[in-house]
Phi, psi and omega in degrees: 000136185284159183287354177239033177281167184288330179288319172303327178283321177297318185293330185262347186292151167304150181304316180292326171293316176296322178302316187292324176295316179295325185285345175279347174269321182208129185275000170290114171296331173293321176303308179300315180299318175293320172299325178292318184294337186259009178289147026262161175252135180274330171198178187299321184298315183297311182305309177303320178293321179290321183305310183299323181294320187284320178305316179295331188263357182291147176295160174292332174299321177288329174296317188292330176302313177298321187294323186290349175278343186264137183278162176302149171299131180099343176259145180262125173306144181246166179106166180262355184291177183287322179303314176295321174294324172298320178300315183295317186294317178303319184272016183299332183271002181252093176277147183295137173220163178289330176302310190286325177288318187290324185289322176297317173301314182296320182305306181292330173293332181276321191249344184064025177204162171311136175287120184247127170224147170285096181271004182295120169090000184260156178276159173301320178296313177300311177300315171304314176303317183289326176295317181291321179295318175294346175292337177283354185286153167274161188294338178276326178292322180289326175303310182299323175295313178307305176308323179290311176302322176293324174306305186294328177292314191293317179304309177306311183292323170311314188293325183284317188284319191240009177282000000 
């Protein structure tokens, strides 16, 4: 790996700068702190593997911190940073619709947080179908689904940031 690769910079950066880059991938500070504590990473696969382990072990409160940074499906993130740009790119297939707005509201009323789905490559109809299906989940099952969707999103973003 060259001395100026994004992964090499992550390994060498001061914690505050590295945390800033990591929080664009996942807004959970505990996740970012754990990633930082386990440096250095020899390759992207190792970083992704450690990330998956950490995400699976996060308390639900830490997952909720990550969820708070995600806009509703169909709403476009604003701002110039990489997280907002990635979100807009990931949700490219989700055009706002009355059904999607209503589904988001019903989901948030049922589960108390934003509907999270790894939207990359999905159409708006596929996202809406998934939302409707997941409304039937019990809260514990839905937390497991959310954690897996978050893992997929973070994995994609790690690739964009450090690949």
